[in-house]
N, C-alpha and C positions, 0 to 999 in steps of 0.2 A: 174422057175427061169430065163430060157432062154427067155421064151416070155416077162418076166417082164423087163429083161434087154434090149431087143429090143424096147420094148415100152418107157422105160425111155429114151433111147438114141434118139428116134423119136421126143421127147419133145423140144421145142427150149430153154426153160430155163436150161435144162441139158446142152446142148451144150454151152451155154453162161457161165455155171458155169466151164466147161472144159476150155474154152477160158481164164477166169480169172486166173484159177490155173496156167496157163503157162505165160500168159501176165504179171501179176504183178511182180513176181520175175525176169523175163527175162527184164523188163522194168528199174528195180533199177539197175540190173547189167550193162546194156548198158549204161545207163545215168551217174550212179556214177562212172563207171569205165572210162569214157571219160570225165567226168567234174573234177573229182579229180585227173586225170592223171598228174604227176609232180607238183601238187599243191605247195608242201613244198619247191620246188627249186624256187618258183616264189617270194621269199621273197623281191628281188627288185621292186616289185610292192607295197610294203608298204612304208609308208613314216614316218620320225621322225622329230621332231621340236629341233634345238639346241638354247638354251637361254645363250648367252654370255655375263655375268654380268661383266667380267674382262676388257671389251674394247680391246685396242691393245695387252694387255699381254695375252688374251684368243684367239687371231686370229689364232695362230700356232695350238693350240688344236683344234679349231673348224675346221680348214681345214683339220687336222689329221684325226677327226671324218669323214669328209665327204669323205674323200679318202678311209679310211678303213672299213666303215661301208657297210654290205651287202644290204642295203636299201637306199632309197633317204633322203636326209636331207634338212631341210629347216631353215635358221636363223630367229627366231622370237625374237623380242625385249623385250617382258615382258612375265614373267613365269606365271601369271595368264591367260594372253591372250592364251598363247600356251597351258596351261592345259584346258582351256574352248574350244579351238578347238579339243583338244584330246578327251574330252568328247562328242563333236559333230560328231566325226568319222574321222576327218581331219587327225590324226596322231595316229599312233600305240604307240608312246612313246615320251616323252619329256626328253631331256638331258640338265642338268643345270651346266654351268661352273661357279663357285662362283667368285666373286669380288677379292676373296684373295688367287687366285690360284698360282700366281707368287710367293708370300711368303711362300706359303703352299708347293711348290715344293722345294723351298731352305731348308726348314726345313725337308722334307721328308714324309710329312704329308697331301698331297693333297687328295681332295676328289671331285668326279664328281657324281652328283645325277641323278639317271634315274627313272623318273616317268611312271609307266605302269598302264593303266586303266584296272582294272579286270572285269568291266561291258562291255566286248567286246568279241571278239573271243577267244575261248580258245586256240587254236593253236596259235594265233598270240600273244597272252600275254605270252605263254611258249616260243615262239620262240624269243621275244623281251628280255626276262629275260637272256636267253642263249647267245643272241648276246650282251648284256650288259657286261656279263662277259669276254668275248672272246675280246671284244673292249678295254676293261680296261687292260686286259693282254697284248695285243698287244702294247697299249700305254706306259705300264710300261717297256716291252722289248726295246722300242724304246729310252724311256728317260734314263734309267739305264745301257743302253749299254749291256745287258746280265748279269749284276750282280744279285746277289740274292735278294737284296733289291727290294721293290715295292713301290715306292714314291706315287703312284696314287691308292685310294681305290675307289671302287664302293659301293655307297650306293643305294639300290633299294627300292623304295617307291611304294607300292602297292595301288593305289587309288581305292576307292569305293570297297574295299573288304569285302566279306560277310562271317560271322561266320557260319550263317545258311544255310546249304546246300538246303534246301527246297526253299529259295528265289532265288537261281540261277536257278530252274526249273521253275519258274513261267513265263519268257518270251516265252519259248516253250509251256507251258500248254495254257497260254492265247492267244498267238499269232498263233497257228498252230492247235490245237484241235477244235477251233470252225469251221474249214474248213471242218474237218470231219463229224462234227455234222450237218452243214448245207447240205453237200452232201448227208447224209444219210437221212435227214428229207425231202429233195426235190425229192429223190426217192420215199418215201411214198407219198408225196403231187401229184407226177405225177401218181401215181397208183389211187388216189383218183379223180384225174381230168378225167382219163379215165372212170371210174364208173360213173362219174356226166354228162358226155358230151352227154349222150343218152338223157337226160331229162333237160338240163340245157345249156342256151346260153353260147358261148365262153367268151363274156365279163363279164357276170356274175361271172364265175369261175375265170376269171383272176384276177378281182379286189377284190373279197373275198380272193382270195391266196395272193394277194400283203398286204392286210389289215393285214392278219394273220402273214405274214413275218415281217412286220413292228412292230406289238406288241412284236413278240418273240425277234426280235433285239433290242428292248428297255428295255424290262423287264428281259429276261434271263441275259444278261450282268451283271445288277445289282446285282441280285441274287449271281451269280459266285463272283464278286468283293467282296461282303460283306462276302462270305465264306472263299474267300483266304485271306482276311485282318484278319481272326482269327487265322491264322497260320503264317503269315510273316507281316512285318511292310515295305513295300515299301516307297522310298523317296517322291513319288508324292502322290498327293490328291486323295480322293475316287472319285471325279467327273472327274477328268483327266484319271484316269484308265477306269471308266465307259464309257466316252467318246469314248475313242480308241477301247475298246473291242465292243462296239456298231457298231462303223465302221467297225471292222474286221468281225463281223457277217452280217452286211449288205452288204460287199463286197463279202463274201462267199456264200452268200444266192443267190445274183443277178448274180454271175458267174455260179454258179452250175444250177440255173434255166435257165439260157440262153442256156446252154449245151442241156437241154432237149427240149428246143423250136426249136434248131436247128437240132440236132441229132436224137431226138426221142428215141428209145430203146438203141441206141449205146452210149448215154450220159454219163451212168456210166463208160464205158471205157475211155472216155475222162477226166472224173473228176478224176478218179483213177491215169490217166497217169500223172496229175499235181501234186501228192503227192511227188513223188521222186523229182522233179524239184524244188518244193517249200522248201523241206527240204535241198537241197543242196545249193541253192542261198539263204538261210535265213541269213547267215553270222555269225551265233552264234558258229559254230564249225570252220570254215575257213572262212576269209573274201573272199568275192565275188570277189574282184580284183585278188586273187590268183587262181581262177578257170581258167579252159581252156576259150580262149576268146569268144567263142559262148555262153557261159553261164553266162557271167560276169552281162548282164544288164537285164536278164529275170526276176529276183526278183521284178524289180520295177513296173512290170505289173500284179503281183500276190498278193493276200490278206495275205497269211501266212509270206512271207518275210518281208512286211511291217508291219505286225503286230508284229513279234518277234522283228524287229529292234526298232519299237516304244516302245515296253514294256521295252526292255534293257535300252532305254533312260530314261524313266519314273520310272522304279524300282530302278535303281541305281544312277541316276543323279537328277532325280525329274522334268526334262523338256526335251525340245529337240526333241519332237515327232511331231511337227507341220508338217513338210514335209511329214511324213509317213501317218499322218491322211488325207493330202490332197490327196496323192496316192490312199488311199483306197476310199475315196469319189469319185474320177474320175473313178476308176475301177467299183464301184457300179453304177454311173451314165450311163457309155457307155454301160456297159453289160445290164442294165434295159432298156436302150432305143432300143436295138437290139433286146430284147425279146418282147417289145411293138410292134415294127415293123413287126416282124415275126408273132405275133398273128393276127396283123390287116390284114396281107396278107392271112391267113388261112381263108377257107370257114367257116361260122357260123354253129354250130351244130343245127341239126334239132328241130323245136319246138315241145313241147309235143303233141301239138294238132295234128300236121302234122304227127308224130308218131303214134299217136292213129288212125286216118283216114287211115293211110297204113295198120295197123293191122285188120281194121274192117271187109274187106271182107272174111278174114279167118275165123273171130269168127262167122260171120253171117252163113257161110258154115257149121261150126261145129255145130250152133244150129239147122240147118235142117237135 
């Protein structure tokens, strides 16, 4: 057993496995503890739209909202416009001051409506709901002068709310899991390329691999979307979901392939290192704006955050994923171009004939 243990420890793959055992959990601890540190105290990074339909009569309330809200506020003229901007991710909440607010206050039955998009960050939605209650309570205390009566009531409208919990999991499944799949696939493809390089030229291997990647990125997403729609009914069409998922597959495949071209056997460590970063910056748990400053914009350059945010728009709203599709396409093009350049700079694999001639003297000697 002692000799077997020494032999096992002398093999490179054993050492790599030990590195992974320490590296992966340590990386999650370091990144998530620094990225999420103080995140819930950064509610001031969020924005809410205030729609004042009461004109001059609502100016005082609008100003009071701006002064008392723990987040930023912007006055928007139209409710539909404000809700559309909230669906696009510009606002975490929309607050409506009705046209009848003055007469309602006099009768003691005024109402402020708070629109909160459920198709966004879980933490942001919960924080906005809590803030709506606190803001209303504060305004009641100011208006009633501390009396028991509460002339202003909060009506909270949860837009795009899903009754089927499985639907809420789809953005994470479709936006993030393809990265894991493509990372694992490229590990196997890299092993295949190492086996083939002794008898096949580098360009034949490269272009065969690219054709296979392309076929997978087109066919696999279609199967996955068709199966997903058996269990849920997203707001978007089949083809919009397929296009976005294909781009997530493509960007993930090109990025993980690039790491092997640049880093060789160290590529799996690099690819795994991107997992906690992508999960943290995806924005479905905590908005990226509430993260520590260093991490806020990293998600724009990675496949999973763009995929998750894009699917949140398509699944809940039915549209609004165009920007994320463009980011995914750029990630795929840039990383693929880097891979192409790296392959071009590598020496070509020895031709099969040359390899055969090199082995000829040995075979001749053996025959004598």
